[in-house]
Backbone as numpy.savetxt, mean C-alpha at the origin, in Angstrom:
# Nx Ny Nz CAx CAy CAz Cx Cy Cz
-10.69 -15.00 -26.89 -10.82 -15.74 -25.69 -11.74 -14.94 -24.67
-12.73 -15.68 -24.02 -13.51 -14.93 -23.12 -13.05 -15.05 -21.76
-13.10 -13.86 -21.08 -12.39 -13.88 -19.73 -13.65 -14.19 -18.66
-13.41 -14.86 -17.80 -14.40 -15.12 -16.59 -14.13 -14.15 -15.51
-15.09 -13.51 -14.98 -14.97 -12.56 -13.98 -15.51 -13.30 -12.68
-14.56 -13.21 -11.70 -14.74 -13.82 -10.48 -15.63 -12.93 -9.57
-16.82 -13.18 -9.34 -17.79 -12.33 -8.70 -17.96 -12.76 -7.15
-18.06 -14.17 -7.00 -18.29 -14.56 -5.70 -17.53 -16.04 -5.57
-16.77 -16.19 -4.63 -16.33 -15.38 -3.54 -15.25 -14.25 -3.92
-15.43 -13.06 -3.46 -14.31 -12.11 -3.78 -13.41 -11.93 -2.75
-12.14 -12.05 -3.01 -10.97 -11.70 -1.79 -11.30 -10.36 -1.35
-11.87 -9.37 -2.05 -11.95 -8.13 -1.45 -12.83 -7.97 -0.23
-13.60 -9.12 -0.04 -14.37 -9.20 1.10 -13.62 -9.30 2.49
-12.27 -9.88 2.32 -11.48 -10.14 3.39 -11.21 -8.67 4.13
-10.97 -7.72 3.21 -10.65 -6.32 3.82 -11.74 -5.57 4.35
-13.03 -6.16 4.25 -14.27 -5.38 4.79 -14.51 -5.90 6.20
-13.72 -6.98 6.70 -14.12 -7.43 7.96 -13.82 -6.51 8.96
-14.28 -6.62 10.29 -14.14 -5.67 11.30 -13.13 -6.15 12.32
-12.61 -7.37 12.23 -11.70 -7.78 13.27 -10.61 -8.81 12.54
-9.52 -9.03 13.29 -8.48 -10.00 12.79 -9.11 -11.24 12.58
-9.79 -11.76 13.61 -10.45 -13.04 13.46 -11.50 -13.29 12.56
-12.13 -12.27 12.18 -13.17 -12.29 11.11 -12.56 -12.36 9.73
-11.45 -11.41 9.54 -10.77 -11.36 8.36 -10.14 -12.71 8.03
-9.57 -13.32 9.05 -8.72 -14.64 8.92 -9.77 -15.73 8.45
-11.00 -15.77 9.19 -12.04 -16.59 8.84 -12.40 -16.46 7.37
-12.69 -15.26 7.00 -13.15 -14.89 5.65 -12.08 -15.41 4.56
-10.86 -15.24 4.87 -9.80 -15.62 3.97 -9.79 -17.14 3.87
-9.87 -17.81 4.90 -10.01 -19.30 4.91 -11.29 -19.78 4.15
-12.43 -19.03 4.35 -13.49 -19.45 3.58 -13.50 -19.24 2.17
-12.96 -18.11 1.79 -12.77 -17.91 0.39 -11.78 -18.92 -0.37
-10.71 -19.29 0.35 -9.63 -20.11 -0.16 -10.37 -21.48 -0.20
-11.13 -21.89 0.72 -11.91 -23.20 0.59 -12.86 -23.23 -0.77
-13.63 -22.09 -0.82 -14.51 -22.02 -1.92 -13.79 -22.00 -3.39
-12.64 -21.50 -3.39 -11.84 -21.41 -4.64 -11.18 -22.73 -4.92
-10.82 -23.44 -3.93 -10.02 -24.76 -4.05 -10.42 -25.70 -5.21
-11.81 -25.81 -5.37 -12.23 -26.64 -6.36 -12.12 -26.11 -7.75
-12.52 -24.92 -7.87 -12.43 -24.15 -9.24 -11.12 -23.80 -9.66
-10.43 -22.98 -8.73 -9.09 -22.49 -9.03 -8.05 -22.71 -7.88
-7.53 -24.03 -7.90 -6.78 -24.38 -6.88 -5.43 -23.57 -6.61
-4.93 -23.07 -7.79 -3.73 -22.10 -7.75 -3.95 -20.83 -6.88
-5.15 -20.22 -6.93 -5.52 -19.05 -6.37 -5.59 -19.25 -4.86
-6.34 -20.55 -4.61 -6.67 -20.91 -3.36 -5.33 -21.15 -2.33
-4.36 -21.76 -3.05 -2.98 -21.98 -2.54 -2.32 -20.63 -2.35
-2.38 -19.81 -3.22 -1.74 -18.49 -3.13 -2.32 -17.71 -1.95
-3.67 -17.70 -1.75 -4.25 -17.04 -0.72 -3.83 -17.54 0.65
-3.72 -18.86 0.77 -3.30 -19.45 1.89 -1.82 -19.11 2.23
-0.86 -19.18 1.35 0.55 -18.93 1.46 0.65 -17.43 1.92
-0.09 -16.48 1.34 0.07 -15.11 1.59 -0.88 -14.62 2.73
-1.41 -15.50 3.46 -2.21 -15.13 4.75 -1.68 -13.94 5.62
-0.50 -14.25 6.16 0.34 -13.33 6.96 0.38 -11.98 6.35
0.75 -11.89 4.98 0.97 -10.69 4.35 -0.39 -9.98 4.09
-1.36 -10.75 3.70 -2.77 -10.06 3.45 -3.29 -9.51 4.67
-3.09 -10.09 5.82 -3.63 -9.70 7.12 -2.80 -8.86 7.97
-1.77 -8.43 7.42 -0.84 -7.52 8.13 -1.60 -6.20 8.69
-2.36 -5.73 7.76 -3.09 -4.37 8.24 -3.75 -4.53 9.44
-4.25 -5.75 9.96 -5.08 -5.74 11.12 -4.22 -5.47 12.46
-2.95 -5.48 12.24 -2.02 -5.18 13.40 -2.14 -3.62 13.83
-2.69 -2.96 12.88 -2.77 -1.49 13.17 -4.12 -1.05 13.60
-4.29 0.15 14.12 -5.54 0.64 14.59 -6.64 0.55 13.44
-7.83 0.31 13.71 -8.72 0.25 12.69 -8.94 1.58 11.82
-8.61 2.70 12.39 -8.64 4.01 11.76 -7.72 3.89 10.64
-6.64 3.19 10.62 -5.56 3.23 9.51 -5.84 2.11 8.53
-6.81 1.28 8.76 -7.05 0.09 7.77 -7.34 0.46 6.35
-8.25 1.54 5.99 -8.53 2.01 4.76 -7.38 2.54 4.16
-6.52 3.31 4.77 -5.26 3.93 4.15 -4.28 2.93 3.87
-4.19 1.89 4.67 -3.24 0.81 4.37 -3.44 -0.11 3.38
-4.76 -0.24 3.12 -5.32 -1.10 1.85 -5.24 -0.39 0.63
-4.92 0.92 0.53 -5.12 1.70 -0.55 -3.77 1.95 -1.13
-3.67 1.88 -2.49 -2.44 2.27 -3.34 -2.52 3.63 -3.87
-3.42 4.51 -3.36 -3.51 5.86 -3.72 -2.49 6.77 -3.94
-1.62 6.83 -2.70 -0.48 7.60 -2.67 0.72 7.15 -3.72
0.81 5.84 -3.89 1.72 5.34 -4.87 1.32 5.71 -6.24
-0.01 5.61 -6.53 -0.50 5.86 -7.85 -0.38 7.37 -8.06
-0.58 8.30 -7.23 -0.41 9.70 -7.38 1.01 10.09 -7.59
1.99 9.34 -6.82 3.23 9.56 -7.19 3.80 9.09 -8.54
3.39 7.97 -8.94 3.55 7.49 -10.36 3.16 8.48 -11.48
1.81 8.90 -11.19 1.32 9.85 -12.20 2.15 11.16 -12.20
2.44 11.67 -11.12 3.26 12.95 -11.06 4.71 12.74 -11.63
5.36 11.56 -11.52 6.58 11.18 -12.25 6.49 11.13 -13.66
5.33 10.53 -14.12 5.00 10.48 -15.53 4.72 11.80 -16.21
3.95 12.64 -15.41 3.72 14.00 -15.89 5.05 14.83 -15.98
5.88 14.80 -14.99 7.32 15.52 -15.12 8.08 14.96 -16.22
8.17 13.68 -16.39 8.95 13.06 -17.55 8.30 13.39 -18.86
7.05 13.48 -19.04 6.38 13.96 -20.21 6.85 15.40 -20.71
6.98 16.12 -19.63 7.36 17.66 -19.91 8.76 17.75 -20.54
9.63 16.95 -20.05 11.00 16.92 -20.57 11.10 16.12 -21.88
10.37 15.01 -22.02 10.18 14.29 -23.18 11.37 13.50 -23.52
12.61 14.02 -23.86 13.85 13.38 -24.18 14.90 13.71 -23.29
15.38 12.58 -22.69 16.46 12.59 -21.62 17.82 12.15 -22.38
18.92 13.14 -22.07 20.11 12.73 -22.74 20.78 11.41 -22.33
20.42 10.91 -21.13 20.82 9.56 -20.73 20.05 9.14 -19.59
20.21 7.82 -19.27 19.32 7.33 -18.14 19.51 7.84 -16.80
20.70 8.38 -16.61 21.06 9.03 -15.22 20.22 10.46 -15.17
19.87 11.10 -16.33 19.15 12.37 -16.14 17.70 11.96 -15.76
17.16 10.81 -16.34 15.83 10.46 -15.83 15.96 10.09 -14.34
16.94 9.42 -13.94 17.09 8.93 -12.54 17.18 10.13 -11.50
18.01 11.26 -12.10 18.04 12.45 -11.29 16.79 13.23 -11.09
15.99 13.28 -12.13 14.62 13.87 -12.03 13.65 13.16 -11.17
13.73 11.78 -11.40 12.79 11.07 -10.44 13.28 11.14 -9.09
14.51 11.12 -8.70 15.11 11.12 -7.44 14.94 12.45 -6.70
14.95 13.49 -7.50 14.62 14.78 -7.08 13.27 14.97 -6.63
12.32 14.54 -7.43 10.98 14.53 -7.02 10.62 13.72 -5.71
11.22 12.49 -5.76 10.88 11.70 -4.44 11.46 12.22 -3.15
12.59 12.83 -3.27 13.20 13.60 -2.13 12.37 14.79 -1.72
11.82 15.48 -2.74 10.85 16.60 -2.50 9.65 16.04 -1.65
9.13 14.82 -2.17 7.86 14.23 -1.43 8.26 13.96 -0.07
9.50 13.32 0.04 9.81 12.89 1.42 9.87 13.99 2.40
10.48 15.09 1.99 10.58 16.28 2.85 9.13 16.81 3.15
8.30 16.86 2.08 6.96 17.25 2.30 6.20 16.50 3.39
6.38 15.15 3.20 5.61 14.17 4.16 6.10 14.42 5.68
7.43 14.72 5.67 7.98 14.78 7.04 7.72 16.14 7.76
7.55 17.12 6.96 7.39 18.50 7.58 5.88 19.09 7.44
5.23 18.86 6.38 3.96 19.46 6.06 2.71 18.49 6.04
2.76 17.76 5.17 1.40 16.95 4.95 1.75 15.47 5.26
0.98 14.94 5.95 1.00 13.46 6.40 -0.18 12.76 5.80
0.14 11.58 5.48 -1.10 10.61 4.96 -1.86 10.07 6.31
-1.13 9.94 7.41 -1.80 9.56 8.62 -1.15 10.57 9.65
-2.01 10.96 10.55 -1.64 11.92 11.60 -0.55 11.43 12.65
-0.02 12.22 13.13 1.03 11.72 14.19 0.24 11.24 15.33
-0.80 11.84 15.73 -1.71 11.35 16.75 -2.02 9.88 16.67
-2.62 9.57 15.42 -2.95 8.08 15.26 -1.91 7.35 15.04
-0.61 7.83 14.61 0.51 6.97 14.43 1.13 6.59 15.93
0.92 7.51 16.81 1.48 7.32 18.06 0.83 6.15 18.73
-0.27 5.71 18.36 -0.95 4.49 18.90 -0.05 3.32 18.57
0.55 3.42 17.39 1.32 2.16 16.87 2.70 2.22 17.30
3.37 3.39 17.53 4.87 3.34 17.92 5.01 4.76 18.62
5.95 4.60 19.62 6.40 5.99 20.25 7.47 6.71 19.63
8.03 6.05 18.59 9.23 6.64 17.85 8.80 7.36 16.51
7.58 7.84 16.42 6.99 8.53 15.24 7.84 9.61 14.89
8.08 10.56 15.82 8.98 11.73 15.48 10.34 11.57 15.31
10.90 10.50 15.62 12.31 10.34 15.50 12.91 10.55 14.16
12.35 9.95 12.99 12.90 10.18 11.70 13.04 11.73 11.35
11.96 12.48 11.73 12.03 13.91 11.53 13.04 14.53 12.26
13.23 14.39 13.60 14.20 14.98 14.31 15.64 14.51 13.75
15.86 13.17 13.48 17.15 12.80 13.01 17.59 13.39 11.67
16.57 13.63 10.75 16.78 14.11 9.52 17.29 15.51 9.55
16.64 16.46 10.33 16.96 17.78 10.40 17.87 18.10 11.53
18.34 17.23 12.31 19.21 17.55 13.42 20.61 17.85 12.86
20.97 17.20 11.77 22.36 17.43 11.27 22.60 18.63 10.52
């Protein structure tokens, strides 16, 4: 079976727009173009409009990071690497303990050392940015 590659219109173009209005217009334009050839995709795009455009409510400096799955992919690779080292787990709970320990380690690192987005740029979105850190280490 031969797969057809969708080259134009590409839904990726939605995320390259510079404003919410432009992104919304591009999404509707792409949905209209796809309606005749692939009505299911067109309908899906229209139903998911709010979810697809949620990133535009953040400052433009955050957009590229919000549209990226790199941190999640990095975490998944690290969990896979750690489970490969162990190879055989005595029970499912052992795998869950290893994974949970790694994710807790990552959470602490993100709270105290390394952030994917700086506190300065996050303060544009919310004034409560530092609260989770203070609440977690206050006890």
